[in-house]
C-alpha positions as CSV (number, residue, x, y, z in Angstrom):
1,M,7.4,20.0,12.0
2,T,9.7,19.8,9.0
3,R,7.7,19.3,5.8
4,L,8.6,16.7,3.2
5,R,10.2,18.0,0.1
6,G,8.9,16.5,-3.1
7,G,10.3,16.7,-6.6
8,A,10.1,15.1,-10.0
9,D,9.1,11.4,-9.9
10,G,12.7,10.4,-10.5
11,D,14.2,13.0,-8.2
12,L,13.6,11.6,-4.8
13,P,15.5,13.1,-1.8
14,N,17.8,11.0,0.4
15,L,15.2,9.6,2.8
16,R,17.7,8.0,5.1
17,G,19.9,11.0,5.5
18,G,18.4,12.2,8.8
19,A,17.1,15.5,7.4
20,L,13.5,14.4,7.4
21,P,11.4,13.5,10.4
22,R,10.8,9.9,11.3
23,A,7.1,10.5,11.6
24,E,4.9,13.2,10.0
25,E,1.2,14.0,10.0
26,L,0.1,14.2,6.4
27,A,-3.5,15.3,7.4
28,S,-5.8,14.9,10.3
29,G,-5.9,11.1,10.7
30,A,-3.1,10.4,8.3
31,M,0.5,9.6,9.5
32,L,3.7,8.8,7.7
33,L,6.0,6.5,9.7
34,R,9.5,6.6,8.1
35,G,11.5,3.5,8.3
36,F,9.0,1.8,10.6
37,A,9.4,-1.6,8.7
38,E,13.0,-1.2,7.6
39,S,14.4,-3.8,9.9
40,E,11.8,-6.3,8.9
41,S,11.9,-5.6,5.1
42,A,13.8,-8.7,4.1
43,A,11.5,-11.0,6.0
44,L,8.5,-9.2,4.5
45,V,9.7,-9.6,1.0
46,A,10.4,-13.3,1.6
47,A,6.8,-13.7,2.9
48,V,5.5,-12.0,-0.2
49,A,7.3,-14.5,-2.4
50,Q,5.6,-17.3,-0.4
51,V,2.2,-15.7,-0.9
52,A,2.8,-15.3,-4.7
53,A,3.9,-18.9,-5.0
54,S,0.3,-19.9,-3.9
55,A,-1.6,-17.0,-5.5
56,P,0.4,-15.6,-8.4
57,F,0.5,-11.9,-9.3
58,R,-1.9,-11.0,-12.0
59,H,-3.1,-7.8,-13.9
60,M,-6.7,-7.4,-12.9
61,V,-9.3,-5.9,-15.2
62,T,-11.5,-3.0,-14.1
63,P,-15.3,-3.0,-14.7
64,G,-14.7,-0.7,-17.7
65,G,-12.4,-3.3,-19.3
66,Y,-9.1,-1.6,-18.5
67,Q,-6.2,-3.9,-17.5
68,M,-4.4,-2.5,-14.5
69,S,-0.7,-1.9,-15.0
70,V,0.1,-2.8,-11.4
71,A,0.3,-6.6,-10.8
72,M,-1.7,-7.7,-7.7
73,T,-2.3,-10.6,-5.4
74,N,-3.8,-11.0,-1.9
75,C,-3.6,-12.9,1.3
76,G,-5.9,-13.2,4.3
77,A,-9.6,-14.0,4.9
78,A,-10.6,-12.0,1.8
79,G,-8.9,-10.5,-1.2
80,W,-9.7,-7.4,-3.1
81,I,-10.5,-8.1,-6.7
82,T,-11.8,-6.3,-9.8
83,D,-13.3,-7.6,-13.0
84,R,-16.2,-6.8,-15.3
85,R,-18.6,-7.4,-12.4
86,G,-17.1,-4.7,-10.3
87,Y,-14.8,-4.0,-7.3
88,R,-15.3,-6.2,-4.3
89,Y,-13.7,-8.6,-1.7
90,S,-13.8,-12.3,-2.2
91,A,-12.7,-15.2,0.0
92,I,-11.8,-17.2,-3.1
93,D,-9.0,-16.4,-5.6
94,P,-10.8,-16.4,-8.9
95,A,-7.7,-17.3,-10.8
96,I,-7.2,-20.6,-9.1
97,D,-10.6,-21.2,-7.5
98,R,-9.4,-21.7,-3.9
99,P,-9.0,-19.5,-0.8
100,W,-6.3,-16.9,-0.7
101,P,-3.1,-17.8,1.2
102,V,-3.2,-17.2,5.0
103,M,-1.9,-13.8,5.9
104,P,1.7,-14.1,7.3
105,P,1.8,-13.3,11.0
106,A,4.6,-10.8,10.2
107,F,2.2,-8.7,8.1
108,R,-0.5,-8.7,10.7
109,N,1.8,-7.9,13.6
110,L,3.5,-5.1,11.7
111,A,0.2,-3.5,10.7
112,R,-1.1,-3.6,14.2
113,R,2.0,-1.9,15.6
114,A,2.0,0.7,12.8
115,A,-1.7,1.5,13.3
116,A,-1.2,1.9,17.1
117,A,1.8,4.2,16.5
118,A,-0.5,6.3,14.3
119,G,-3.2,6.5,17.0
120,F,-5.4,3.6,15.9
121,D,-5.3,0.9,18.6
122,G,-7.0,-2.4,18.1
123,F,-6.5,-2.7,14.3
124,A,-7.1,-6.3,13.2
125,P,-6.4,-6.6,9.5
126,E,-8.3,-9.3,7.6
127,S,-7.0,-8.7,4.1
128,C,-3.7,-7.7,2.6
129,L,-3.6,-6.5,-1.0
130,V,-0.1,-6.9,-2.4
131,N,0.8,-4.7,-5.3
132,R,3.9,-5.0,-7.5
133,Y,5.1,-2.0,-9.5
134,V,7.7,-1.9,-12.2
135,A,9.2,1.1,-14.0
136,G,6.4,3.3,-15.5
137,T,3.5,1.7,-13.7
138,Q,1.2,3.9,-11.5
139,L,-2.0,3.8,-9.6
140,S,-4.5,6.6,-10.3
141,L,-6.2,8.5,-7.6
142,H,-8.9,6.5,-5.9
143,Q,-10.7,5.9,-2.5
144,D,-10.6,2.7,-0.6
145,R,-14.4,2.3,-0.1
146,N,-15.2,-1.4,-0.7
147,E,-14.8,-2.2,3.0
148,R,-17.9,-2.7,5.1
149,D,-16.8,-0.4,7.9
150,Y,-14.7,2.8,7.5
151,A,-13.9,3.0,11.2
152,A,-10.7,1.1,10.8
153,P,-7.6,2.7,9.2
154,I,-5.7,1.6,6.1
155,V,-2.0,0.6,6.6
156,S,0.2,0.8,3.6
157,V,3.8,-0.6,3.6
158,S,6.4,0.3,1.0
159,L,9.2,-2.2,0.1
160,G,11.9,-2.0,-2.5
161,L,12.2,0.9,-5.0
162,P,11.3,4.4,-3.9
163,A,8.0,5.9,-5.0
164,V,6.0,9.1,-4.9
165,F,2.8,8.6,-3.0
166,L,-0.1,11.0,-4.0
167,F,-2.2,11.9,-1.0
168,G,-5.2,14.1,-1.6
169,G,-8.4,15.1,0.0
170,L,-12.0,13.9,0.1
171,K,-12.7,15.1,-3.4
172,R,-11.0,13.8,-6.6
173,S,-10.5,17.4,-7.6
174,D,-8.4,18.2,-4.5
175,R,-4.8,18.6,-5.4
176,P,-2.8,15.7,-3.9
177,R,0.3,16.1,-1.9
178,R,3.4,14.4,-3.3
179,V,5.0,12.3,-0.7
180,P,8.4,10.5,-1.4
181,L,8.5,7.0,0.1
182,A,11.5,4.7,0.6
183,S,11.6,1.0,1.5
184,G,10.4,0.4,5.0
185,D,8.1,3.5,5.1
186,I,4.5,3.0,6.2
187,V,1.5,5.3,5.7
188,V,-1.5,5.0,7.9
189,W,-4.7,6.8,7.3
190,G,-8.1,6.7,9.0
191,G,-10.6,8.8,10.9
192,P,-11.3,12.0,9.0
193,A,-8.8,10.9,6.3
194,R,-10.2,7.4,5.8
195,L,-11.7,8.2,2.4
196,A,-9.0,10.4,1.2
197,F,-8.1,10.0,-2.5
198,H,-4.7,8.6,-3.0
199,G,-2.5,7.0,-5.7
200,V,1.1,6.4,-6.8
201,A,2.9,8.4,-9.5
202,P,4.7,6.5,-12.3
203,L,7.5,4.5,-10.8
204,A,11.0,5.5,-11.8
205,A,13.4,2.8,-13.1
206,G,15.9,1.5,-10.6
207,D,17.4,-1.5,-8.9
208,H,16.9,-2.3,-5.2
209,P,18.8,-5.0,-3.3
210,L,15.6,-6.5,-1.9
211,T,13.3,-6.4,-4.9
212,G,15.4,-5.7,-7.9
213,G,13.6,-3.6,-10.5
214,C,10.3,-3.4,-8.7
215,R,8.4,-1.9,-5.7
216,I,6.2,-4.0,-3.5
217,N,3.3,-2.4,-1.5
218,L,1.3,-4.1,1.2
219,T,-2.1,-2.6,1.9
220,L,-3.7,-4.0,5.0
221,R,-7.4,-3.5,5.8
222,Q,-10.3,-4.6,7.9
223,A,-12.5,-5.6,5.0
224,L,-15.3,-7.8,6.4
């Protein structure tokens, strides 16, 4: 299988030129689905705007007191939050003291189809973390381990500006692979890759017809 060709953060290849495969195994249990959500991207971005109208984006604070550069919100039965008390899921948005918005059906249906395409049938996401990146923001290497059951995969949808996804191993010291992502790409990881360290390199400045100067990421999980 043709391998992805990475580069500098601002030097992304033409991801729609046909030279790269539409699907690629990043590791055992991890699959990149290129353009899987492309035809639905406009509707997904519109749904994000509706979610944010009820639960605005905010910069959460880590237990160590660090304010995250990525703006976040959630939808679904539970939302991922971080503050001085730690990382966890909560049914209540602490910023407005009411439940998170209902997950749009388009999010749930897309995640189920993407998970099935990657070999994980029966995925039923309960939570969607929505991240908004602007130029210079990044997400350091981390594991998704606040969920109660690691049997279900993670489904990550990219919308808007291109980014470089960092996908590593089961140890933080493992050198991550640099994976260029375009709007509409989806990464699914589970099974032996479920606890892989991953992150996002600093976002390059740009302008996208769907999202302007930002990138939106939907991360769907079975959290409860």
